[in-house]
C-alpha positions, 0 to 999 in steps of 0.5 A, spaced: 530 555 511 535 553 517 534 560 520 527 559 520 527 552 523 532 555 529 527 560 530 521 555 531 525 551 535 527 556 540 520 559 540 517 552 542 522 551 548 520 558 550 513 557 550 513 551 554 517 553 560 511 557 563 505 553 561 503 546 563 502 541 557 495 539 555 491 538 549 484 537 546 481 530 544 475 531 540 471 528 534 465 524 532 461 518 534 457 514 529 453 507 527 458 504 523 452 501 519 447 507 518 452 513 519 447 515 524 450 519 530 450 516 537 448 521 542 449 520 549 455 515 549 461 516 554 468 518 551 473 518 557 481 518 558 481 512 562 488 512 564 489 519 568 487 521 575 481 523 576 478 520 569 476 526 565 471 525 559 465 527 555 458 525 552 457 525 545 452 531 543 446 531 538 451 531 532 455 525 535 460 530 537 465 530 543 470 534 546 475 533 552 480 539 554 486 539 558 488 532 556 496 532 559 501 531 553 503 523 553 500 517 550 493 515 553 487 510 553 481 512 550 475 508 552 468 509 548 461 506 551 454 506 550 448 501 552 447 496 546 453 497 542 460 494 543 465 498 547 471 501 543 478 502 547 484 505 543 490 504 546 496 509 546 493 515 543 499 520 542 497 527 545 502 532 543 502 539 541 497 537 535 490 537 536 487 529 536 481 528 532 478 521 532 472 520 528 469 513 530 464 508 529 461 503 533 458 496 532 451 495 535 451 489 539 447 483 538 445 482 545 442 488 548 445 489 555 443 494 561 450 496 562 457 496 559 463 493 561 470 496 558 476 491 558 482 495 559 486 490 555 481 489 550 484 487 543 487 492 539 488 491 531 481 490 529 480 491 522 476 497 519 472 493 514 467 488 518 465 484 512 473 481 512 474 475 516 480 473 514 487 475 511 486 482 513 491 487 517 489 494 519 495 499 519 496 505 522 500 511 519 504 511 526 506 504 524 509 506 517 513 512 521 515 507 526 517 501 523 525 501 521 526 501 513 519 503 511 521 510 509 514 513 511 511 508 505 505 504 507 507 499 501 514 498 504 511 497 511 506 492 509 512 488 507 513 486 514 506 483 514 505 475 514 505 472 507 508 479 504 515 480 502 518 485 497 521 484 490 528 488 492 531 494 495 530 498 488 522 498 489 516 498 493 513 492 490 510 487 494 509 479 493 503 476 496 503 469 497 507 468 491 503 472 487 506 477 482 505 484 484 501 486 479 495 483 482 495 488 488 489 493 488 490 500 490 483 503 493 483 510 495 476 513 498 473 508 495 476 509 488 481 504 484 487 508 483 493 507 478 500 505 480 501 511 486 508 511 485 514 515 482 517 512 476 512 507 475 511 504 468 504 501 466 502 495 468 506 495 474 503 496 482 510 499 485 516 503 484 522 506 487 518 512 491 511 512 493 506 518 492 502 516 497 504 521 503 503 517 509 502 524 513 495 525 509 493 518 510 488 515 516 488 508 519 486 503 513 486 496 511 491 491 508 488 484 505 492 478 502 486 474 500 479 472 500 477 479 500 470 481 501 465 482 495 466 489 494 473 489 491 474 486 484 479 486 479 485 483 483 487 476 485 493 478 490 491 483 495 488 490 496 490 496 500 484 500 502 486 507 503 483 512 507 485 520 507 484 523 514 480 529 515 483 536 516 482 540 523 476 544 522 477 548 528 484 551 527 490 552 522 496 547 523 502 546 519 508 541 518 514 541 515 518 535 514 525 533 510 527 526 509 529 521 504 522 522 500 523 529 500 522 536 503 515 537 504 510 542 507 503 540 509 497 545 512 490 544 514 485 548 518 477 550 517 474 553 511 468 554 515 468 554 522 460 554 522 459 548 518 465 544 520 468 544 513 476 543 513 482 543 508 488 538 508 493 539 503 501 537 502 506 538 497 513 534 497 519 536 492 525 531 491 531 532 496 535 526 493 540 531 490 542 533 497 543 526 499 547 525 493 552 531 494 552 528 501 555 521 498 549 517 500 548 511 495 541 510 494 542 505 488 543 509 482 548 514 479 542 517 476 539 523 479 531 522 480 527 528 480 520 528 483 514 532 486 507 530 488 501 533 492 495 531 495 489 534 498 482 533 501 476 538 502 471 536 507 464 539 507 459 536 512 452 537 512 446 535 517 445 528 514 451 528 509 458 529 508 461 531 501 469 530 500 473 532 494 480 529 494 486 528 489 493 526 489 498 527 483 506 527 481 511 528 476 517 524 476 523 524 471 530 520 471 535 520 465 540 513 466 546 514 462 550 509 460 557 513 461 555 515 468 553 508 470 557 502 473 556 495 475 553 497 482 547 501 478 540 498 479 537 501 473 542 502 468 543 497 462 549 496 458 551 501 453 544 504 453 541 511 455 534 511 458 530 518 459 524 516 463 518 521 464 511 520 468 505 524 470 500 521 474 494 525 477 487 523 481 482 528 483 475 526 485 469 527 490 464 523 494 458 524 497 455 520 503 447 521 505 443 518 510 437 515 508 432 514 514 435 511 521 437 505 518 441 506 511 445 511 507 448 511 500 455 513 498 457 516 491 464 517 488 467 519 482 474 520 480 478 523 474 485 519 473 490 520 468 497 517 467 502 519 462 509 515 460 514 518 456 520 513 455 526 514 450 532 509 450 538 510 446 543 505 444 550 508 444 557 505 442 563 502 446 565 509 447 558 511 449 558 516 443 553 516 437 546 515 440 541 511 436 534 511 438 532 504 439 525 505 443 520 510 444 513 511 448 509 516 449 502 514 452 496 516 456 492 511 460 486 515 463 480 513 467 473 515 469 472 511 475 465 511 479 462 507 485 455 508 488 453 503 494 447 503 498 448 500 505 442 498 510 442 495 517 436 491 518 437 490 525 443 488 529 444 481 526 443 483 519 446 488 514 447 488 507 451 492 502 449 493 494 453 497 489 456 498 482 463 500 480 465 502 473 471 504 470 471 508 463 478 507 460 481 513 456 487 510 452 492 513 447 497 508 446 503 509 442 510 506 442 515 502 438 522 499 438 527 498 433 528 492 429 535 490 427 533 485 422 529 490 418 533 496 420 526 499 421 522 501 427 516 496 429 510 499 432 508 496 438 501 500 439 498 505 436 491 506 439 486 511 441 479 509 444 476 507 450 473 501 453 469 500 460 470 495 466 463 494 470 463 491 477 456 490 480 457 487 487 452 485 493 454 482 500 450 480 506 452 480 514 449 476 519 451 476 526 446 471 530 450 472 536 456 476 538 460 470 537 458 468 530 459 473 524 457 470 517 459 474 510 456 472 503 456 476 497 458 476 490 462 480 485 461 481 477 466 483 472 464 485 465 469 488 460 466 491 454 473 490 450 472 482 450 465 481 452 467 477 458 463 476 464 465 473 470 461 471 477 465 471 483 462 468 489 465 470 496 464 467 503 467 468 510 465 466 517 468 468 524 467 464 531 469 467 537 470 461 541 472 464 547 474 471 549 481 469 547 480 464 541 477 466 534 477 461 528 475 464 521 474 461 514 474 465 508 473 463 500 473 467 494 473 467 486 477 473 484 479 475 477 483 480 474 483 483 467 490 483 464 494 490 464 490 494 459 496 496 454 497 488 453 490 488 449 492 493 444 499 490 442 499 490 434 502 486 429 502 487 421 500 481 417 500 481 410 499 489 410 493 488 415 494 490 423 492 485 427 491 485 435 493 478 437 492 479 444 485 482 444 481 477 446 485 475 452 480 473 458 481 475 465 486 471 470 481 467 475 483 465 482 480 460 487 482 462 494 481 459 500 483 461 507 483 458 514 485 461 520 486 461 528 488 466 533 489 466 540 490 472 545 495 471 550 496 476 557 500 482 556 496 484 549 500 479 545 496 475 540 498 469 535 495 468 529 496 462 524 493 462 517 493 456 512 491 458 505 490 455 498 490 459 491 488 456 484 489 460 478 487 459 472 486 462 465 493 465 466 496 467 459 501 463 456 504 462 449 500 459 444 506 455 442 510 450 447 514 455 452 515 456 459 512 463 459 507 465 464 504 472 466 504 469 473 512 471 472 510 478 470 513 484 474 519 480 476 524 484 473 524 491 469 522 487 462 515 488 460 516 486 453 511 480 452 510 474 446 506 476 440 501 470 441 498 468 448 492 465 450 489 463 457 491 456 457 496 456 463 494 455 471 498 456 477 498 454 485 500 458 491 499 454 498 502 455 505 502 457 512 503 464 515 504 465 523 504 472 526 506 473 533 504 481 535 504 485 541 502 492 539 505 498 542 503 498 550 507 502 555 513 504 550 514 497 548 512 493 541 514 487 537 512 484 531 514 477 528 511 474 522 513 468 518 511 464 512 512 457 509 509 457 502 510 454 495 508 458 488 508 454 482 505 454 475 504 450 469 506 453 462 504 451 455 509 446 454 505 442 460 510 442 465 510 445 472 515 450 474 517 455 480 514 461 479 519 467 479 516 469 486 517 462 489 522 464 495 519 458 499 520 462 506 520 469 509 521 471 516 521 478 519 522 480 526 521 487 529 521 490 536 522 497 539 521 501 545 519 508 547 523 512 552 518 518 555 521 523 559 518 529 563 521 535 566 516 538 570 511 541 567 515 545 561 516 540 556 516 532 554 520 528 550 521 521 548 527 517 545 525 511 540 529 505 538 526 500 533 529 494 530 528 490 524 531 483 521 529 480 515 530 473 512 527 471 505 528 466 501 533 468 495 530 470 488 529 465 483 533 465 476 534 461 470 541 458 469 545 461 463 548 456 457 555 458 458 558 455 452 552 457 447 552 464 449 560 465 448 558 462 441 552 466 440 555 472 443 550 474 447 547 471 453 542 465 452 538 462 458 537 454 459 529 455 459 528 447 460 531 449 467 526 455 468 527 458 475 530 452 478 536 456 481 536 461 487 540 467 489 543 467 496 538 468 501 536 475 502 538 478 509 537 485 512 537 488 518 535 495 520 535 500 526 531 507 527 533 512 532 528 517 533 527 523 538 521 527 539 520 534 543 513 536 545 512 543 546 505 547 547 505 549 540 510 546 537 513 539 536 520 537 533 522 530 531 528 528 529 530 520 526 536 517 523 534 510 519 539 506 518 538 500 513 542 494 512 546 496 518 551 490 516 552 492 509 550 485 507 551 484 499 544 481 497 544 480 490 540 484 485 541 481 479 547 476 476 548 476 468 553 473 464 557 477 459 558 473 453 563 478 450 568 477 456 566 470 458 565 474 465 559 474 470 557 481 472 553 481 479 549 488 481 548 488 488 542 491 492 543 497 496 548 497 502 548 501 508 544 507 507 543 512 513 537 516 512 536 523 516 529 525 517 526 532 521 519 533 522 516 540 525 509 541 527 506 548 529 
């Protein structure tokens, strides 16, 4: 492999010496609401002399050849439509393919003005007016400490923070990470992470490979009516389309693994294309190099993603998929106090398999509408064994066993109609058919026998019809209204969720926005099937749990400054009700679910709990321009809940504040006409409120021989504040046919000892503190050819 890389490296340089470096920019242009091609639009590279460009053809396609390698501004204009300006499009040895959508202007204009400093950062879903932030895949590569993971990248946005270093869980406005919805290609997907347990949305390593993703939206509240079964946030992810004219390849090695990617045409005549990526874990290599990534255990994983695209005259058919295998054996004998995942005197054997494969078809109907239909088959298998060992780490005894399958047949059909430039609506139906085979049990010392927690095989259905309407009386005003409905056949509960949003462009620099939504979410599916044996009869005490519901209101203001800088402030209030709590008076609440690795729950729950989240968020941002960018986000918030004892407590996610500052600069070098290279330096500083915890009753614990928490003081204490600095240095060399990239990501550069968990050992009377990841240097190499 090293010889191969060296050969391609030398080949790339030799091919660059005699040729001027140029590339092709091509793509398509369609009406966003009707999917109709836009014919005769101008697409230009605005920052080169002389200006070069093209006009879209009868299929809305364009091609601009001989574009110099480097970053460029692309401007798109057409009479009657709002212009598009794309800044800092990176043109290298790989063809640039832009599939763009234009919005019809409410006010008909006879000429088009394209502002050179037009605001970047416009989100993709125009039905969202508040709490939405678009992200590019380049950002997930560039932001220090993101490890090419879109979830870790999202931890930098306002109102968002990570739970800890060990996982990519995201806490949005004080909500549990379980309230986040992942959607890919219009289909709700299971937890897209390796080593993920049922009922969670995060994990140590993401299966979402950013090399196959396109620009997408991330939402943190009051989202439009088409999204359901979520109360915290939404990742609306798109997979990019492979090159349909020539074959291109990529090799990459880094923290997430060694991977190969290929894309190219299936049929040049029809424009059909393929994109496929495979990745295999390289953490064993990092371990041999002495790099500590948080555990003495060796994680093994592999994953693959693909997308096939088949365009037709009036439609588009896509087939897509993603899957992963992961396993880890955490052995007590090998672990020490620095291990993030180990349990005292316990061996854990974990294996998971996740897969999603689906297809979609979009068909234009007339000139003003289209219909889109998607269907996907999903499966998720967890196999977990836990053995307790003695103080000599011998004589293992099985204490927990799980071998469960959660599958789903998901479908989504919607119809989109543009009445005119001012009015458009969308109606759809989302259906999830759950396929379940749940089996887990735990050893109970009192009875010297195993207690069956779940033993169920069957199915249930979640039905979600929705409708939304957009009204734009002028180019300055946008109103969105709609409703989402959910019915779970297991409980026969139906909820009606109204949604509303509005935005007013007060001036070219100022925007005021508002949004409201009633959102609801079913409980993690396996909770409904927890069973108990009562007088020889099997009962399901949590079978009738209702949806957790949330009123979420947001008010925002945005101002655009000179030099491409924008400031945005949002205030929000969220009231949650029908939250599961214990029947008897305790401090337990499902709002805290996901705060640690413990997924066990009380036997009897009802929906009498409530919770409130409120706060204010600030974003000051400059998108990459002339080599420089920065992003500063800050949040002040409160997250409280009321338990079944009638008292109010801090939620486990109430850190009270979070602050992020990111900045970077790109130095570009040109050596004649032979090759271009660039050096990037990116930095990140994070300062979050410490994690909440419940104090220990030391004397009672010593007497009992095991740790006892003071639940009357639930979540009253906090660990020291979380502080972390990251630096990333990258170097890129662009040749005619090959691009080489090297990067060194240095996380926690000050080696600060942030606390992961603190426990009291009642046997020794000593405190045991496990710290989060210290200084961690990660090298990455990427090769395009």
